[in-house]
C-alpha positions in Angstrom: 82.6 82.5 59.9 85.8 83.4 61.3 86.4 82.3 65.0 89.0 83.1 67.5 91.7 80.8 68.1 91.0 78.8 72.0 92.4 80.3 74.4 92.3 84.0 72.8 89.6 85.6 74.3 89.3 85.2 78.4 86.2 82.9 79.3 83.5 83.8 81.8 81.3 81.5 83.1 77.7 81.6 83.3 75.7 80.4 86.4 73.1 81.1 88.3 73.5 83.5 91.2 76.5 84.7 89.3 74.5 88.3 87.5 76.9 90.8 89.6 80.0 89.1 89.5 79.4 88.0 86.0 79.1 92.1 85.1 82.6 93.1 87.7 84.3 90.3 85.2 82.9 91.4 82.2 83.7 95.3 82.4 87.1 94.3 84.0 87.8 92.6 80.3 85.9 95.1 78.4 88.3 98.2 80.0 91.1 96.3 79.5 90.6 95.5 76.0 88.0 98.1 74.3 89.4 101.9 74.1 86.3 103.2 71.6 83.7 102.6 75.1 83.2 106.0 77.6 81.0 106.6 80.4 79.1 110.2 79.2 77.4 111.4 81.8 74.6 108.5 82.7 75.0 106.9 79.2 77.6 104.1 77.6 78.7 105.9 74.2 80.9 105.2 71.5 82.4 107.9 68.7 81.4 107.4 65.5 80.3 109.4 62.1 76.8 110.1 62.4 74.5 112.8 60.0 74.6 116.1 61.2 71.7 118.9 60.2 73.0 122.0 59.5 71.9 125.1 57.5 69.7 125.6 55.0 67.8 121.9 55.8 71.1 120.3 54.2 73.2 117.1 55.9 76.8 116.8 56.5 78.8 113.8 58.8 80.6 115.1 61.3 82.5 112.4 64.3 79.5 111.9 67.2 78.6 110.3 70.1 76.2 107.5 70.1 74.7 105.7 73.3 75.4 101.7 72.9 71.8 100.1 73.2 71.6 96.5 75.3 72.1 94.9 71.4 75.5 96.6 70.6 77.0 96.0 74.6 76.1 91.9 74.2 77.5 92.7 70.5 80.5 94.3 71.9 80.9 91.7 74.8 81.2 88.8 73.2 83.9 90.1 70.5 86.8 90.7 73.6 84.9 87.2 76.3 84.3 84.0 75.9 81.1 82.7 77.6 79.9 79.8 78.0 77.7 77.7 79.4 77.3 74.3 80.7 75.5 71.8 78.5 73.9 68.8 80.4 73.3 66.8 77.4 76.9 66.7 76.5 77.8 66.9 80.3 80.8 69.7 79.0 80.6 74.0 78.7 80.2 75.8 75.6 80.4 79.2 73.9 77.6 81.1 74.0 76.5 85.0 72.7 76.4 87.2 75.5 72.8 86.9 77.5 70.7 89.8 76.8 70.2 90.3 80.4 74.1 91.0 81.5 74.3 94.1 78.5 71.3 95.4 79.6 71.8 95.0 83.5 75.2 96.7 82.7 73.7 99.6 80.5 71.5 99.6 84.1 73.9 100.3 86.1 74.3 104.5 86.0 76.9 105.8 88.5 78.8 102.9 89.0 80.4 102.3 85.6 84.6 101.9 85.6 85.1 102.8 82.6 87.0 106.3 80.9 84.4 109.6 82.2 84.2 111.1 78.9 83.1 115.3 79.9 83.4 116.0 75.5 85.0 114.9 72.1 87.4 117.0 70.4 88.8 117.2 66.7 90.9 120.4 67.4 93.6 121.1 70.1 92.2 123.5 72.8 93.2 126.1 75.9 92.3 124.1 78.9 91.8 126.1 82.5 95.8 125.7 83.4 96.7 127.2 80.5 98.2 124.4 79.0 97.3 123.8 75.4 96.0 119.7 74.5 97.6 119.0 71.6 98.1 115.4 72.0 95.6 112.9 70.0 94.2 110.4 72.6 91.9 110.4 76.2 93.4 112.9 78.6 93.0 111.4 81.6 92.8 114.4 83.1 90.6 116.8 81.6 88.4 113.6 80.5 88.7 115.1 76.6 88.5 112.7 73.7 91.0 114.0 71.4 90.7 112.2 67.2 92.5 114.2 65.2 91.1 112.6 62.5 94.2 112.5 60.3 94.7 116.3 60.4 98.5 117.1 61.8 98.3 120.8 63.6 101.1 123.1 63.9 102.4 123.5 67.5 101.7 127.0 70.2 104.5 128.5 71.0 104.8 128.5 74.8 105.4 132.4 75.4 103.7 134.7 72.3 104.4 138.2 72.6 101.5 140.6 72.9 102.2 141.3 68.9 102.5 138.2 67.9 98.8 137.4 69.8 98.1 140.7 67.8 99.3 139.6 64.6 97.4 136.4 65.0 94.0 137.6 66.2 94.7 140.3 62.6 94.9 137.1 61.0 91.9 134.9 62.2 89.6 138.0 61.1 91.1 138.6 58.1 88.5 136.0 55.9 85.7 138.5 57.1 86.8 141.7 56.2 84.0 142.2 53.8 81.4 141.5 56.2 79.2 144.2 56.8 79.4 144.8 60.8 77.7 148.2 62.3 80.2 148.4 64.8 83.6 147.2 66.9 81.4 146.0 69.7 79.7 143.4 67.0 82.9 142.2 65.5 84.7 141.6 68.7 81.1 138.8 69.2 83.0 136.8 66.1 85.8 137.6 67.7 85.2 136.1 71.2 82.8 133.0 68.9 86.6 132.2 67.3 87.7 132.4 70.5 85.4 130.5 73.2 85.2 127.3 70.7 88.8 126.5 71.0 88.3 127.1 75.4 85.4 126.2 75.9 86.7 123.9 78.9 88.9 126.7 79.9 85.7 128.1 81.7 82.8 126.6 83.0 80.5 129.4 81.6 80.4 131.2 78.6 77.7 132.7 77.0 75.5 132.6 74.0 76.8 134.4 70.7 73.9 136.0 68.4 74.1 137.4 65.1 71.4 140.0 64.1 71.2 141.1 60.0 67.9 143.3 58.5 67.9 141.1 56.0 68.7 137.6 55.1 71.7 136.7 52.9 73.8 138.8 55.0 76.4 135.8 56.1 74.9 135.4 59.5 74.9 131.9 59.4 78.3 131.3 57.9 80.2 132.5 60.9 78.9 129.5 63.1 79.4 127.9 60.3 82.7 128.7 60.5 83.4 128.9 63.9 82.1 124.9 63.4 85.0 124.1 61.0 87.6 125.6 63.2 86.1 123.2 66.3 85.3 120.0 64.8 86.0 120.5 61.1 82.1 120.5 59.3 79.4 123.0 59.0 77.9 123.8 62.8 74.6 121.8 63.7 71.3 123.6 63.6 68.0 123.4 65.6 65.7 126.2 65.1 63.0 127.7 66.7 59.8 126.5 66.8 56.6 128.1 69.2 56.5 124.8 71.7 59.4 125.0 74.2 58.9 121.2 75.4 59.7 119.8 71.6 63.1 122.7 71.0 64.1 121.4 74.5 63.8 118.0 73.1 65.3 118.6 69.6 68.5 120.7 71.8 68.9 117.9 74.0 69.7 115.3 70.9 72.2 117.4 69.5 74.2 117.7 73.1 73.7 113.9 74.1 75.4 113.4 70.6 78.6 115.6 71.9 78.3 118.2 70.2 80.5 121.1 70.7 78.6 124.1 68.8 74.7 124.9 68.1 73.4 127.3 66.6 69.2 128.4 66.6 69.0 129.3 62.9 67.0 132.3 61.8 65.3 132.7 64.6 61.7 134.6 63.8 60.7 136.0 67.3 62.9 137.3 70.3 64.8 134.0 72.3 63.5 133.6 75.7 64.1 130.1 76.6 64.4 128.4 80.3 65.7 125.5 78.6 68.5 127.9 77.0 69.2 129.6 80.4 69.8 126.2 82.1 72.3 125.2 79.5 74.6 128.4 79.7 74.9 128.1 83.5 74.8 124.8 84.6 77.5 121.9 84.4 75.2 119.4 84.2 72.1 119.3 81.3 69.0 116.7 82.4 66.7 116.1 80.0 63.5 114.1 78.4 65.9 112.0 75.3 63.5 112.5 72.0 61.9 109.7 71.1 61.7 107.6 74.7 60.2 108.0 77.9 63.4 108.7 79.9 65.3 111.5 81.1 68.7 111.7 80.5 71.8 113.5 82.1 75.4 115.1 80.8 77.9 116.5 81.2 77.5 120.2 80.1 80.6 121.7 77.7 78.5 123.1 75.0 78.6 126.2 73.2 75.1 128.2 71.7 74.4 130.9 69.0 71.2 132.1 67.5 70.9 134.3 64.4 67.6 135.3 62.6 66.8 138.9 60.9 66.4 141.8 63.3 66.8 138.6 66.0 67.3 139.4 69.8 67.0 138.0 73.0 64.1 138.8 75.6 63.4 137.9 79.1 66.4 136.0 81.0 68.0 136.0 78.0 69.0 139.5 77.8 72.1 139.4 80.4 73.3 136.1 79.0 73.8 136.9 75.1 76.3 138.7 73.2 74.4 139.6 69.5 76.5 141.4 66.9 74.5 143.2 64.2 75.4 143.1 60.3 74.3 145.4 57.7 75.2 145.5 54.3 72.4 148.4 53.5 71.2 146.6 50.2 68.2 145.2 49.0 69.2 141.9 48.6 72.6 141.4 50.7 73.3 137.5 49.1 74.0 139.8 45.3 76.7 141.9 46.6 79.8 140.9 44.8 83.0 139.9 47.7 86.8 140.7 46.8 87.5 138.4 49.3 87.0 133.9 49.2 84.3 132.6 51.2 85.6 131.9 54.9 84.1 129.1 54.7 86.3 127.5 52.3 89.0 129.3 53.5 88.4 127.8 57.0 88.0 124.2 55.1 91.1 124.6 53.6 93.3 126.2 56.2 91.8 125.3 59.2 95.1 123.7 61.3 96.3 127.3 60.4 93.4 128.5 62.2 93.3 126.5 64.9 97.0 127.7 65.7 96.4 131.1 65.2 93.0 131.5 67.7 95.2 129.5 70.7 98.5 131.5 69.9 96.2 134.7 70.3 94.9 133.3 73.9 98.6 131.6 75.0 99.7 135.0 74.6 97.1 136.3 77.0 98.1 133.5 79.3 102.2 134.4 79.2 101.8 137.7 79.7 100.4 136.4 82.8 96.7 137.0 82.9 96.7 141.0 83.3 93.0 142.0 84.7 91.2 144.6 82.3 89.0 146.4 83.3 85.2 146.1 82.8 82.1 145.6 84.0 81.5 142.2 85.5 79.5 139.6 83.7 77.8 137.4 86.6 77.5 133.6 86.0 80.4 134.1 83.2 83.2 135.2 85.3 85.6 132.7 84.1 84.9 133.6 80.2 85.6 137.0 81.2 89.1 136.4 82.6 90.3 134.5 79.5 87.9 135.9 76.1 87.1 139.3 77.0 90.3 139.9 78.9 92.3 138.6 75.5 90.8 140.9 73.8 90.7 144.0 76.0 94.6 143.6 76.3 94.8 143.3 72.7 93.2 146.8 72.1 89.4 144.9 70.6 86.0 146.5 71.8 84.4 144.5 74.5 82.1 142.3 73.0 79.8 142.9 76.6 78.8 146.0 75.4 76.6 144.9 73.1 74.4 143.5 75.7 73.9 147.0 77.0 72.1 147.7 73.5 70.5 145.0 73.5 68.3 145.5 76.7 68.0 149.0 75.9 66.3 147.9 72.7 64.3 144.8 74.0 60.9 146.1 73.8 59.8 144.8 77.2 62.1 146.5 79.1 61.3 149.5 76.3 57.3 148.9 77.9 58.6 149.2 81.6 60.6 152.5 81.5 57.5 154.2 80.0 55.4 153.3 82.4 57.7 153.9 85.3 58.4 157.1 84.0 54.6 157.8 83.6 53.6 156.4 86.8 56.6 158.6 88.2 55.1 161.8 86.7 51.5 161.5 87.2 51.5 159.3 90.4 54.2 160.5 92.3 55.0 158.3 95.0 51.2 157.2 96.3 50.3 154.0 97.3 47.1 152.9 94.4 45.1 150.0 94.2 45.3 148.4 90.3 41.6 150.3 89.4 43.0 153.2 90.7 45.9 153.3 88.8 43.8 152.8 85.8 41.2 156.0 86.4 43.8 158.2 87.0 45.5 156.9 83.4 42.3 157.3 81.8 40.4 159.5 82.9 39.5 162.6 81.2 36.8 165.5 79.8 34.6 165.1 76.7 35.5 166.3 74.0 33.1 168.5 72.8 34.8 168.8 69.6 33.3 165.3 68.3 30.3 165.7 69.6 30.0 162.2 71.2 29.5 162.1 74.7 31.5 158.5 74.9 34.5 160.3 73.2 37.2 161.7 76.1 40.1 164.3 76.3 42.3 162.6 78.0 44.0 164.3 81.4 47.1 162.1 81.1 47.2 160.5 77.2 50.7 159.1 77.0 50.3 157.3 80.3 47.3 155.7 79.3 48.9 154.4 75.9 51.6 153.0 78.3 49.6 151.0 79.6 47.4 149.7 76.9 50.6 148.5 74.9 51.1 146.0 78.8 47.2 145.9 79.2 45.0 145.7 76.4 42.2 144.4 76.2 39.8 145.1 73.4 40.7 148.8 73.4 40.9 149.3 77.4 43.2 148.3 80.0 42.4 146.0 82.1 42.5 145.3 85.4 43.5 141.7 86.1 46.3 142.3 82.9 47.6 145.2 84.4 47.8 143.6 88.2 49.7 140.5 86.4 51.9 142.9 84.4 52.4 144.6 87.7 53.6 141.2 89.8 55.6 140.3 87.0 57.7 143.8 87.0 57.9 144.4 90.8 61.2 145.8 91.8 62.6 145.7 88.1 65.0 148.5 88.7 64.8 151.6 86.1 67.1 154.1 86.9 66.2 154.8 90.6 62.9 153.7 90.7 60.8 150.1 91.2 57.7 149.4 90.8 56.9 147.5 94.8 53.6 146.6 96.6 52.3 148.1 98.6 49.8 147.5 102.6 46.8 145.8 100.9 43.9 147.4 102.2 39.9 145.7 102.6 42.1 142.8 100.7 42.4 144.5 97.8 46.4 144.8 96.2 47.9 148.3 95.9 51.0 148.9 94.3 53.6 152.0 94.6 56.9 153.4 92.9 59.7 153.4 95.4 62.6 155.3 94.8 66.5 154.5 95.4 67.4 156.4 98.7 71.6 158.0 99.3 71.7 154.7 101.9 71.1 152.3 99.2 67.8 151.4 100.4 64.1 151.6 99.0 61.4 154.1 100.1 
């Protein structure tokens, strides 16, 4: 066995009662000699090439973050430090491996490590909040980003590109997708936003989820995420499926975020996407969750860019305002059998990655060099930083606004449509009266016996459209359930539809009552 020469490694003598000092000294040696170890949230990690699950249940490999366990921590300490213990039998100090308790105690020093604090791992240049380009490989102290170019030389980005040059580079970036059947320019701008957001994710706190939807499989939704991931990481996009269990979904997604993946796609969504954990990831600076396979939690910096796709996919619930949705429609029965005039964009992005990264950064630098001229647009609460960088860049260059897709998705949301129908019928049938749930049902479902059927139980309903609207939200074996309707009303209180909203009225005899309020000219509700 090859051993280092005497005197090469600093000596730390192990003595009883000295554990805190031993760990302090060991960390000092580690920081001075080991540049491949970092603190990432409350984990000690190292970069390494690891397997990654991508679309269609395939696997690839890429640079990820690996949490360091006690055994490996002891190995790293032993590599750089000559630990010695006094041997009473021979009367002198002898070299030993790093004791396990030293490694374990060090890893438990959460919040006290003096290691370099890692915020993200990247393999390509990035736009930072101050407008500068992080293009020097190595660890950037100011941002906490580790840039490992993996041997690739990226062309430099001009300091002050003109608007014409920025527009030319945006066209170049989108050229591989000219055969993709986007239904409108706003949908195409969702892809533009995804590509620009991938290389500027650290220039703003939060970014909306980017989604792609098509009526049939084989339209190319997953390829769009693969291209954005290749741009950012050099390999296809990490994916996670959409299980029915939110707890299991949270664990799987968090496991990918723990590995430092910057772009993650929820692939082939089979139903509307409404995830509380995703909502948190999209709008919180730190992400905390339980580690998959362990009974402990972890907290990490949140620098993720999330995506989702599926056939007739849509966001729902709180995800509606947090997601952009680009729609594709090939207009054929078997989209996967189409013949393209252009090369597969995944191949293009693999081959020309360095040039395409420079193109994306040139687009953004052009906007920064123009002193970030503010563009008109509806404010996007929670994503103002992204809007001021990515959306305003696209609008500045004359591209469509990707946030237009949010309103289109909201209008098509079945829950929203049901609310609008109930509110409309409530206004027409009940007006501004304050009523109990049962009275609302009686008014909506009342009628006269239909003489044409000869069946005394068959009614000609007075308000069939109102009844159908209530059945959509509170159906119980063909009848409107008072319990279900009451819960539905409580869940939708104060959700505004035009100038109206459902509200709680004054209790009477212990019974909850409801009413429809209208917004007044002074902004109050009555």
